[in-house]
C-alpha positions in Angstrom: -36.8 35.2 41.6 -36.5 34.7 37.8 -32.7 35.4 37.9 -32.2 32.7 40.5 -34.3 30.2 38.5 -32.3 30.9 35.4 -29.0 30.4 37.4 -30.2 27.1 38.7 -31.4 26.1 35.2 -27.9 26.8 33.7 -26.2 24.9 36.5 -28.1 21.8 35.4 -26.3 21.9 32.0 -22.8 20.4 32.0 -20.4 18.7 29.6 -20.0 15.0 30.0 -17.5 14.2 27.3 -16.3 15.3 23.8 -14.9 13.2 21.0 -13.1 13.9 17.6 -15.9 13.7 15.0 -14.9 15.3 11.7 -12.7 12.5 10.4 -15.3 9.8 11.3 -18.1 11.9 9.8 -16.3 12.1 6.5 -15.3 8.5 6.4 -18.9 7.4 7.1 -20.2 9.8 4.4 -17.7 8.3 1.8 -18.5 4.8 3.1 -22.2 5.4 2.2 -21.4 7.3 -1.1 -19.5 4.3 -2.4 -22.4 2.1 -1.4 -20.3 -0.1 0.9 -23.0 -0.2 3.5 -25.6 -1.3 1.0 -23.3 -4.0 -0.5 -22.4 -5.4 2.9 -26.1 -5.5 4.0 -27.1 -7.2 0.7 -24.5 -9.9 1.3 -25.7 -10.3 4.9 -29.4 -10.7 4.0 -29.4 -14.5 4.1 -27.3 -14.6 7.3 -28.8 -14.5 10.8 -25.9 -12.9 12.6 -27.8 -11.3 15.4 -25.9 -8.0 15.2 -25.4 -5.2 12.7 -22.4 -6.5 10.7 -22.2 -3.4 8.6 -21.7 -1.2 11.7 -19.0 -3.6 12.9 -17.1 -3.5 9.6 -17.3 0.2 9.4 -15.9 0.5 13.0 -13.0 -1.7 12.1 -12.3 0.1 8.8 -12.5 3.6 10.4 -10.2 2.5 13.2 -7.5 1.7 10.6 -7.8 5.2 9.2 -8.1 7.1 12.4 -6.2 5.2 15.2 -5.0 1.8 14.0 -4.7 -0.7 16.8 -5.5 -4.3 17.7 -9.1 -5.5 17.6 -9.1 -5.8 21.4 -8.0 -2.2 21.8 -10.5 -1.1 19.2 -13.3 -2.6 21.2 -12.2 -1.9 24.8 -10.7 1.6 24.4 -11.4 3.2 21.0 -15.1 2.5 20.5 -16.0 2.9 24.2 -13.8 5.8 25.3 -12.1 7.6 22.4 -14.9 8.0 19.9 -18.6 7.7 19.2 -20.0 5.8 16.2 -23.7 5.5 15.9 -24.9 1.9 16.1 -21.8 0.4 17.7 -22.5 1.0 21.4 -23.7 -2.5 22.0 -21.1 -4.4 19.9 -19.2 -7.1 21.7 -15.6 -8.1 21.0 -16.6 -11.5 19.6 -19.0 -9.8 17.2 -16.1 -7.8 15.7 -14.3 -11.1 15.1 -17.5 -12.6 13.6 -17.7 -9.5 11.3 -14.2 -10.3 10.1 -15.2 -13.9 9.4 -18.2 -12.6 7.4 -15.9 -10.3 5.4 -13.5 -13.1 4.6 -16.3 -15.4 3.5 -17.8 -12.9 1.2 -14.7 -11.0 0.1 -14.8 -11.8 -3.6 -18.4 -10.8 -4.0 -18.0 -7.6 -2.0 -14.9 -6.6 -3.9 -16.5 -7.2 -7.3 -19.7 -5.3 -6.5 -17.6 -2.5 -5.0 -15.4 -2.2 -8.0 -18.3 -1.8 -10.4 -19.9 0.8 -8.1 -16.7 2.8 -7.6 -15.5 2.6 -11.2 -18.9 4.1 -12.3 -19.3 6.6 -9.5 -15.7 8.0 -9.7 -15.3 7.5 -13.5 -12.1 5.6 -12.9 -9.6 4.9 -15.7 -9.6 1.1 -15.8 -7.9 0.8 -19.2 -4.8 -0.7 -17.5 -4.7 -2.3 -14.1 -1.4 -2.5 -12.3 -0.4 -5.4 -10.1 2.3 -5.7 -7.5 3.2 -7.6 -4.4 4.8 -7.0 -1.0 5.7 -9.1 2.0 4.6 -8.7 5.7 6.7 -10.4 8.3 5.5 -11.8 11.7 7.4 -11.5 15.0 7.4 -15.3 15.5 10.1 -18.0 15.3 8.4 -21.0 13.7 6.5 -21.3 10.4 2.9 -22.5 10.2 2.6 -26.2 9.9 0.3 -27.9 7.4 -0.7 -31.4 6.4 0.6 -33.1 3.3 -1.6 -30.9 1.1 -0.3 -27.8 2.8 -3.7 -27.1 4.5 -4.1 -26.0 8.1 -7.0 -28.0 9.5 -9.3 -26.4 12.1 -8.0 -23.0 11.1 -11.4 -21.7 9.9 -15.0 -21.6 11.4 -16.9 -24.8 11.4 -18.1 -25.9 8.0 -15.8 -23.5 6.1 -12.9 -24.3 3.8 -9.4 -25.1 5.1 -6.7 -22.5 4.5 -3.2 -22.9 3.3 -0.4 -22.5 5.8 0.4 -18.8 5.3 3.3 -17.8 7.6 6.3 -19.1 5.8 9.9 -18.0 5.2 10.6 -16.6 1.7 12.2 -13.7 -0.2 11.5 -10.7 2.0 11.0 -7.2 0.5 11.6 -5.4 3.8 14.8 -7.0 4.8 13.4 -9.5 7.3 14.3 -12.8 5.7 14.8 -14.2 9.2 11.1 -14.1 10.1 8.1 -16.0 8.6 6.0 -13.8 6.4 3.0 -13.6 4.0 2.9 -12.2 0.5 0.1 -9.7 -0.4 -0.8 -8.9 -4.0 -2.7 -5.8 -5.0 -4.3 -4.8 -8.3 -4.9 -1.0 -8.5 -5.8 1.6 -11.1 -3.5 4.3 -12.5 -4.7 6.6 -9.7 -3.9 4.1 -7.0 -7.5 3.0 -6.2 -7.4 -0.7 -5.0 -9.3 -3.1 -7.3 -8.7 -6.4 -5.6 -6.2 -8.0 -3.3 -4.8 -11.5 -2.6 -2.9 -13.2 0.2 -0.4 -15.9 -0.5 1.9 -18.0 1.7 5.2 -16.3 2.5 7.3 -18.7 0.3 5.3 -17.8 -2.8 7.4 -16.5 -5.7 5.9 -13.3 -7.3 5.7 -14.6 -10.8 3.7 -17.6 -9.8 0.9 -15.4 -8.5 0.2 -13.9 -11.9 -1.8 -16.9 -13.2 -4.1 -16.7 -10.1 -4.6 -12.9 -10.6 -5.4 -13.3 -14.3 -8.0 -16.0 -13.5 -9.7 -14.1 -10.7 -9.9 -10.8 -12.7 -11.4 -12.5 -15.8 -14.9 -11.4 -16.4 -14.4 -8.1 -14.5 -14.8 -6.0 -17.7 -11.2 -4.9 -17.5 -9.4 -4.0 -20.7 -6.2 -5.7 -19.6 -4.3 -6.4 -16.4 -0.7 -5.3 -16.9 1.9 -6.8 -14.6 4.4 -4.1 -13.7 7.5 -5.1 -11.8 11.0 -4.0 -10.9 14.4 -5.3 -12.0 14.2 -8.2 -9.6 11.6 -9.8 -11.8 13.4 -9.5 -15.1 14.9 -13.0 -15.4 14.3 -14.9 -18.7 12.3 -17.6 -16.9 10.0 -15.0 -15.4 9.5 -13.2 -18.7 8.4 -16.5 -20.3 6.0 -17.3 -17.5 4.5 -13.8 -17.6 3.9 -13.9 -21.4 2.2 -17.3 -21.3 -1.5 -17.2 -22.4 -1.1 -13.7 -23.9 0.0 -12.2 -20.6 1.3 -8.6 -20.8 4.1 -7.1 -18.7 6.1 -4.0 -18.2 9.3 -4.4 -16.3 12.3 -2.3 -15.4 15.4 -3.9 -16.6 18.6 -4.4 -14.5 21.7 -2.5 -15.8 24.8 -4.5 -15.4 28.0 -5.2 -17.2 28.0 -7.0 -20.6 24.3 -7.7 -21.0 21.9 -6.7 -23.8 20.7 -3.6 -22.0 24.1 -2.1 -21.4 25.8 -3.3 -24.6 23.1 -2.7 -27.1 20.2 -0.6 -25.7 22.1 2.1 -23.7 24.8 2.3 -26.4 22.3 2.8 -29.3 22.7 6.3 -30.8 19.8 8.6 -30.9 18.3 11.6 -29.1 16.1 11.6 -26.2 12.8 13.5 -26.4 10.9 15.1 -23.6 7.5 13.6 -22.6 7.0 15.1 -19.2 8.7 17.3 -16.6 12.2 15.9 -15.9 11.6 12.9 -18.1 13.1 12.2 -21.5 12.8 8.9 -23.5 14.3 7.1 -26.4 12.8 3.9 -27.9 15.1 1.1 -28.9 14.2 -2.2 -30.6 16.6 -5.2 -30.4 16.4 -8.3 -32.5 14.1 -9.2 -35.4 10.9 -11.2 -35.9 9.6 -13.3 -33.0 12.7 -12.4 -31.0 12.1 -8.7 -31.3 12.3 -6.9 -28.0 11.1 -3.3 -27.3 12.9 -1.1 -24.8 12.4 2.5 -23.7 15.5 4.3 -22.3 14.3 6.9 -19.8 16.4 9.8 -18.5 15.6 12.1 -15.5 17.9 15.1 -15.5 17.1 16.0 -11.9 17.7 12.5 -10.7 21.0 12.4 -12.7 22.1 15.5 -10.9 21.3 14.0 -7.5 23.0 10.7 -8.3 26.1 12.6 -9.5 26.4 14.5 -6.3 25.9 11.2 -4.3 28.6 9.5 -6.3 31.1 12.4 -5.8 30.4 12.3 -2.1 31.1 8.5 -2.0 34.4 8.9 -3.9 35.4 11.8 -1.6 34.7 9.7 1.5 36.6 6.7 0.1 39.6 8.8 -0.8 39.7 10.0 2.8 39.4 6.4 4.0 42.3 5.4 1.8 44.5 8.2 3.2 43.7 7.0 6.8 44.4 3.3 5.8 47.8 4.2 4.3 49.3 4.2 7.8 48.3 0.6 8.2 50.1 -0.7 5.1 51.3 -4.3 5.5 49.0 -4.9 8.4 46.8 -7.2 6.4 43.0 -7.2 6.5 42.1 -5.0 9.4 38.5 -4.8 10.7 38.1 -1.5 8.9 39.2 -2.9 5.6 36.8 -5.8 6.0 34.0 -3.5 6.9 34.6 -1.3 3.8 34.7 -4.3 1.5 31.4 -5.7 2.8 29.7 -2.3 3.1 26.5 -1.9 1.0 27.5 1.8 0.6 31.1 1.5 -0.4 31.8 -2.1 -1.4 30.8 -1.8 -5.0 33.3 1.0 -5.5 36.3 -0.9 -4.1 38.6 -3.6 -5.3 41.5 -5.6 -4.0 45.0 -4.9 -5.4 48.5 -6.1 -4.6 49.0 -2.9 -2.7 45.8 -3.3 -0.8 42.3 -1.7 -1.0 41.8 0.7 -4.0 38.9 2.6 -5.6 37.5 0.8 -8.6 37.5 3.6 -11.2 35.8 1.4 -13.8 32.8 0.8 -11.4 32.7 4.5 -10.7 32.6 5.2 -14.5 29.7 2.8 -14.9 27.8 4.5 -12.2 28.3 7.8 -14.0 27.0 6.2 -17.2 23.8 5.0 -15.5 23.1 8.2 -13.6 19.4 9.3 -14.0 18.6 6.4 -16.4 16.3 3.5 -16.2 15.3 1.1 -19.0 11.8 -0.3 -19.5 10.8 -3.5 -21.4 7.4 -4.7 -22.5 5.8 -7.3 -24.7 2.6 -5.2 -25.2 2.8 -3.5 -28.6 -0.2 -1.4 -27.8 1.9 0.6 -25.3 3.8 3.5 -26.8 7.2 4.5 -25.5 5.5 7.2 -23.5 3.1 4.7 -22.0 6.0 2.5 -21.0 7.9 5.3 -19.3 4.9 6.9 -17.6 3.3 3.5 -16.8 6.3 2.6 -14.6 6.2 5.9 -12.9 2.4 5.3 -12.2 3.4 2.0 -10.6 4.7 4.2 -7.8 1.0 4.7 -6.9 0.8 1.0 -6.0 4.1 1.3 -4.0 2.6 4.3 -2.3 -0.5 2.2 -1.4 1.9 -0.3 0.2 3.5 2.5 2.2 0.1 3.8 3.3 -1.2 0.4 4.4 2.1 -0.5 6.2 2.7 2.9 7.9 -0.4 5.0 8.0 -2.9 2.1 8.4 -0.4 0.0 10.3 -1.3 -3.2 8.4 1.7 -4.6 10.1 2.1 -5.8 12.8 -0.5 -8.5 12.2 -1.7 -9.7 15.6 -3.6 -12.7 14.2 -2.4 -16.3 13.8 -5.4 -18.1 12.2 -5.2 -17.8 8.3 -8.8 -16.7 7.8 -8.3 -13.9 10.4 -5.1 -12.8 8.6 -7.0 -12.7 5.3 -9.7 -10.6 7.0 -7.2 -8.2 8.5 -5.7 -7.5 5.1 -9.2 -7.0 3.6 -10.1 -4.4 6.2 -6.8 -2.5 5.5 -7.7 -2.5 1.8 -11.2 -1.1 2.5 -9.7 1.6 4.6 -7.2 2.4 1.8 -10.1 2.8 -0.6 -11.8 5.3 1.6 -8.5 7.3 2.0 -7.8 7.2 -1.7 -11.3 8.5 -2.5 -10.9 11.4 -0.1 -7.3 12.2 -1.2 -8.3 12.1 -4.9 -11.1 14.6 -4.3 -9.0 17.0 -2.1 -5.7 16.5 -3.9 -4.0 16.3 -0.5 -2.9 13.6 1.9 -5.4 12.0 4.4 -3.1 13.1 7.2 -3.5 16.8 6.3 -7.2 16.4 5.7 -7.8 14.6 9.0 -5.9 17.4 10.8 -8.3 19.9 9.4 -11.3 17.8 10.3 -10.3 17.1 13.8 -11.6 20.5 14.9 -15.1 19.2 14.4 -15.9 17.5 17.7 -18.9 15.8 19.1 -19.9 16.7 22.7 -22.3 15.0 25.0 -24.2 17.5 27.3 -26.4 16.8 30.3 -29.6 19.0 30.2 -32.7 19.1 32.4 -34.5 17.2 29.8 -31.9 14.5 29.1 -28.6 14.1 27.3 -27.9 16.2 24.1 -25.4 15.2 21.4 -24.0 18.5 20.1 -21.5 19.0 17.2 -19.1 21.9 17.4 -19.0 24.6 14.8 -16.6 23.6 11.9 -13.5 25.7 11.3 -12.9 27.4 8.0 -10.5 24.7 6.9 -12.9 22.0 7.8 -15.7 23.7 5.9 -13.5 23.9 2.8 -12.7 20.2 3.0 -16.4 19.3 3.3 -17.2 21.5 0.3 -14.5 19.9 -1.8 -15.8 16.4 -0.9 -19.4 17.6 -1.5 -20.4 16.5 1.9 -23.0 18.6 3.9 -21.8 19.8 7.3 -23.0 17.8 10.2 -26.2 18.8 12.0 -25.5 21.0 15.1 -27.7 18.7 17.3 -27.7 15.0 16.5 -30.1 13.6 19.1 -31.7 14.2 22.5 -31.9 11.1 24.7 
């Protein structure tokens, strides 16, 4: 009799569903450690929103880090079917959009409060803040239309400010000059932690954003904001604009024929000294007095070896092409000749002669001279030659942030058309980047690897004779190690009994 009762009792237990839980559990723990939940709720105190805006923003941010998709998919599929986040079960789609509007309206205050909290909690190095921009294109044909002041009327919630027309054609950094785009600016620390971001119309020139950045960061208790850029920014007009008002910059200089960098800086005698693995530097000062200019010549032996092998491969391929084209002597410009001349890979190493297409040996010699080298220039005398070289390499952390937001967080494609929603979409991506960077910095590993270890922690819903039980599976050894590194307690085996 007892055995039969136990058998019937066990049969009443069955698994309803299971969800991945480890990644969400860690994201929410970091969300609370950084105080984002408290900051959002503090900003929402005076607002009668009628729903938990903090839960909605966390859901949108976590979705970017775990399964980036549209807001509609996030609501209809991810929150309802693919995961379980406490406090989000009753959220409606329009409430997610209202949460985005709230974030955009309070973005500056939230970012500033969050910066002070994170800088103190994580003991961030904020001696130098790096700033860089990128572009995001839209899969549309026409640009945004604005009035005579460039504003888009009716593009924001009632009673709110009008926004500038954002989706404009301009200089594209991802090769999509044919499509309208926006320009996104990001200020970050040496370790790649985002400090603040900006969204500009797509036809904005990078150098014109610096004044806005300097103004917005004033009063943030930052030692200095250093504009770090690549060779595309190094025009004389840009340098003058960047230096106005005591602005400081650090730029990589282009190396081309018959300019100051190649004729004076690279030709200056002197030995390079090692400052890091695979990095040697030499400081060069050109000019006197107010026209004095400081340069740092940097040399990477491993990169020089790689570029040498690449150059030799190109020359070998071109010699083979020349041999195959010799049979067509006198045939004029064939399609193959035109393709080689216009090729981004081969064109710079070719020249036209009376006998036809030939390898430009002088161009090849210049490539050899530049192999493994890059030149940095700065107007900040407090930066040593080592700071100039290593500072530019640290700028790669900002570029890595762009790659993370574009690829991992899928910041693009942007499915919104209203300017205030585009602003909010970028803000959510930056919040998600902050969570990822915090986790990666603690574990010294990528979020993708960390998330793979945590996915073995699952949340299961069981039906029992006394109701439904939310049960967490036993963490694997790798997941336990990740939690210990992050100083996060393992989740409770049983979350609740409904």
